[in-house]
C-alpha positions in Angstrom: -46.2 183.1 95.9 -49.2 180.7 94.9 -48.3 178.1 92.6 -51.1 176.3 91.2 -51.5 172.5 91.5 -50.9 171.8 88.1 -47.6 173.9 87.9 -46.7 171.7 90.7 -47.3 168.8 88.7 -45.5 169.9 85.8 -42.6 170.7 87.7 -42.5 167.4 89.4 -42.8 165.7 86.1 -40.1 167.8 84.6 -37.9 166.9 87.4 -38.6 163.1 86.9 -38.0 163.3 82.9 -34.5 165.1 83.8 -33.6 162.6 86.6 -34.6 159.8 84.2 -32.7 161.3 81.3 -29.7 161.5 83.4 -29.9 157.8 84.7 -30.2 156.7 80.8 -27.1 158.6 80.3 -25.1 156.4 83.1 -24.4 153.5 81.0 -24.3 154.7 77.4 -21.2 156.4 77.7 -19.3 153.3 78.0 -21.0 151.7 74.9 -18.4 153.2 72.6 -15.8 151.3 74.4 -14.4 147.8 73.5 -16.2 145.4 75.7 -13.0 144.6 77.4 -13.1 148.0 78.8 -16.8 148.6 79.5 -16.9 147.3 82.9 -13.9 149.9 83.9 -15.5 152.6 82.3 -18.5 151.6 84.2 -16.7 152.1 87.2 -15.1 155.8 86.6 -18.7 156.6 85.5 -20.0 155.7 89.1 -17.0 157.2 90.7 -17.7 160.6 88.8 -21.2 160.6 89.6 -20.3 160.1 93.2 -17.9 162.6 93.1 -20.2 165.2 92.1 -22.9 164.4 94.3 -22.3 167.1 97.0 -21.9 169.7 94.3 -25.2 168.5 92.7 -26.8 168.5 96.2 -25.6 172.0 96.9 -27.1 173.1 93.9 -30.4 171.9 94.3 -30.5 173.5 98.0 -29.2 176.5 96.7 -31.8 176.6 94.1 -34.9 175.3 96.4 -34.1 178.2 98.6 -34.0 180.7 95.9 -37.6 179.4 94.9 -38.7 179.6 98.6 -37.6 183.1 98.7 -39.5 183.8 95.6 -36.6 184.6 93.4 -37.5 182.1 90.6 -40.7 180.3 89.5 -41.3 177.0 88.9 -40.6 177.3 85.3 -37.5 178.9 85.9 -37.0 176.0 88.6 -37.2 173.9 85.8 -35.4 175.3 83.2 -32.3 175.5 85.5 -32.6 172.0 86.7 -32.4 170.9 82.9 -29.6 173.4 82.3 -27.6 171.9 85.1 -28.1 168.5 84.6 -26.9 169.1 81.0 -24.2 170.7 81.8 -23.0 168.7 84.7 -23.2 165.6 82.9 -21.3 167.1 79.9 -18.3 167.8 82.2 -18.6 164.3 83.6 -18.4 162.8 80.1 -15.1 164.8 79.3 -13.7 163.6 82.5 -14.6 160.0 81.8 -13.1 160.4 78.6 -10.1 161.9 79.9 -9.8 159.0 82.7 -10.2 156.2 80.0 -7.7 157.7 77.5 -5.2 157.0 80.5 -6.2 153.5 81.0 
């Protein structure tokens, strides 16, 4: 399967945007809590990201394998990355909310 240089650049740019979007979402969830609870919220958020690291890595490996096998193209790869990032972030936000409710 031949991938044009521009398609590859577009995918890489899309991934960079996705990572940046996820990184930006790392702190704002805690902004809604009182200042006294924000540091604990940030700790929990980091824990949640660490807990999900293996799942995220496995998704990436599985997706790359499918891409290498020609089962998905660059556009599908990017779309799936964006959907996965959105879904996994939403799940972490739900878990953050539940853990903060216990605090």
